[in-house]
TIROLO-565710 format. One record per residue (C-alpha): residue in one letter; x, y, z. Coordinates in steps of 0.02 Angstrom, whole numbers, plus 50000, padded with zeros to 5 digits. Layout:
<recs>
AXYZ/...
</recs>
This chain:
<recs>
X501775401955673/X503125407255751/X501755415955875/X501055398955906/X503155398755974/X503085413456048/X501625408356159/X502185394956234/X503715402856291/X502715417856369/X501555404856450/X503125395156540/X503665410956566/X502495413256683/X503145401556804/X505175401756763/X505965415856796/X507585421656696/X507975406956614/X507475411856448/X509015400556363/X508535384256457/X506565386956416/X507095390956237/X508275374256224/X506605364556309/X505265370656160/X506745367956023/X506795349756074/X504755348856078/X504795353255890/X506025341055857/X504955328155929/X506375323056031/X506745319956220/X507715330856351/X508815325256517/X508565340556655/X510375338356747/X510555347356888/X510655352657070/X508935351257175/X507675365957177/X508165375557047/X506525372356948/X506625357256846/X504885350956915/X504165365956864/X504865366356698/X504165351556638/X502525354556717/X502315373956644/X502935365256465/X501435351456484/X500285362456545/X500605376256389/X500185364256272/X499025353856349/X499455338956347/X499275322856470/X500375324556571/X501255310756699/X502435309956818/X503375294556890/X504615295457022/X506045284556981/X506545275257140/X507365259257159/X505815248157194/X505015255857039/X504395240856904/X504705243356718/X502785238056702/X502505253756827/X503185261356662/X502495250156499/X500905245656575/X500345226156602/X499355212656525/X498055206356628/X496715190756592/X495045197356572/X494015181656681/X492405183056560/X493355176856395/X495215172356453/X495845189656309/X497115199556370/X496805215956423/X498115232056427/X498245241356574/X499165257256549/X500845262756623/X501615280256654/X502325280956496/X500435282756382/X500295302156381/X501025316156291/X502205320756430/X503265311256542/X504295316556682/X505545302556714/X506125309956880/X507905306456968/X508075293056841/X509655290356891/X509015281857053/X507905269256939/X508485251356909/X509605246256752/X507985235756720/X506815251756712/X508065260656634/X508025247356498/X506125247656467/X506325267756406/X507295264856262/X506045260256164/X504775270456227/X506025284956174/X506475277756014/X505165272555948/X503605279156030/X502915262956059/X502525250456194/X502775231856141/X501955219256273/X501335201256253/X501515203656074/X500565218856055/X501175237056002/X500585252256088/X500635268256003/X501055282356103/X500015297356089/X500885313056000/X501915323956021/X502735310356143/X504055317356239/X505245310356386/X505745324356516/X507175315656622/X507795323356809/X509485319256877/X510575327157013/X512135326356950/X513025328757151/X512405317457250/X512735297757197/X512255288557330/X510925277057262/X510975278957100/X511295270856948/X512645275956775/X511315280656640/X512075268856493/X512695276656347/X511375269356233/X510025278056327/X510935294256334/X511135295056148/X509365295256148/X509025309556238/X508965324956104/X509785337856230/X510495338456384/X510175354556480/X510575363156649/X509625375456730/X510935383056864/X510455394256988/X509735411956974/X510295426857004/X509935439157148/X508765450157033/X507945434356981/X507685424457132/X506975439757218/X505665437857100/X505425420657122/X505255425657309/X503755436757265/X503075427957131/X502935410957254/X502295419857408/X500545419857316/X500655401457297/X501255388857171/X501565397457003/X501045384656910/X499415391656922/X499775405556817/X499575394156673/X497655394356683/X497405386856516/X498385378056375/X498965390756251/X499295377856108/X498515361656060/X499465344956060/X498635343455856/X499525362555833/X501185356955926/X501025341955783/X500935353255613/X502275363855710/X503355350055708/X503115347655517/X503275364555467/X505095362455549/X505365350855436/X505315360255292/X506785372655339/X508215370355212/X509805367755267/X511205369855154/X512765358255104/X513755369855167/X512715368955354/X512735350255321/X514525346455308/X514965358955438/X513885348455557/X514865332055518/X516515338755511/X516035344755707/X515285325955737/X516735319155653/X518095327355751/X517195320455891/X517775301955842/X519525303455763/X520125316255928/X521425307856064/X520195316656196/X518695305456172/X518385287456198/X516795287456118/X516175302955997/X514605304955943/X513335293355848/X512525295555678/X511145299455794/X511825312355864/X512295322155682/X510485318755644/X509935324855818/X510905341955769/X510195344755604/X508585341655661/X508835354755812/X509605368055663/X508075367655562/X507015371455716/X508225385955788/X507965393555603/X506185390755628/X506075398855794/X506675414655715/X505625416255574/X507015409955463/X506905399155307/X508445391555309/X509735385555441/X511425395555467/X513105389655554/X512725401455701/X511475388655757/X512655374555757/X513575383455852/X512295388855968/X511675370155996/X513185360255978/X513405359256158/X511735355656217/X511395340456090/X513065332956063/X514025334356219/X512945321556334/X513455309056198/X515195310056219/X516425298656334/X518315308056352/X519805297856367/X520895297856525/X522115312756404/X520285322256382/X519705322556570/X521475328156619/X521375340956486/X519695346756477/X518725339556630/X517005339756521/X516325336156349/X515495352156363/X517185359956342/X517705346756206/X516435352456094/X516875371056142/X518475368256083/X517935360555924/X516775374355898/X518405384655908/X519425378255800/X518355369255657/X518245383855520/X516565389155486/X515745390055314/X515995405955220/X514455404455122/X513095394955197/
</recs>
């Protein structure tokens, strides 16, 4: 099964250069049936990563550019009256797919952002008394630019909590950007992925295999001590929710699976705590003055909370 993960990583690597850790995090979220928020400046490959991941798996990929004039029905779909018998017919929205790229999500109105809540949590659409189950796997990959704030809306905490991870791409190194120039000189590198390397059905099998990974009591307690510390500290105004602790629990199992282990370790927790937990935290004024960002707050907790000796 690990060979299937390696196939995905290698396939995406034909498009994305030098971001192995970012790609690995995205695949980890996929194995956990979670959604990711890609937050970074324009032009660093956020959209390419989403397209490469979907093309590598062969799932149906939809992209929607979220602007203030987008309506919730553009995402969820809508019902129309059949003129012959008067029944309601469902017309699919952008969310009916395996991979939904919600580009510049912070430009969407609060109504549109709210429309994503049920979709992300329940993997279904409720409309006019009917429930439409989304295909499996289903993953929302949302992007946002953290620098430009004109014409944007703040993502509500309830929606941030539904993102399994928040990931940043970062600028490439000089060597990596040189390779990017050469690769793009031959056209859009997304064409390098000529066919899927794994099917959506096989991804669903991998997700079930991840659920079989063992997590010891000591590692579970380590996760919970970390989560509880985010709630009890005077550096935070809002700590990690139980949804966040569940996400961390799932993530460490996926990490163990990717590294061909039958059990999770405290190192899995330390590797994944920041991308899985930090975006769920609101710092207090003291926390902002002392640390600046939730990522630094989680890093401080990782440095101070004792690591289990016998995982």
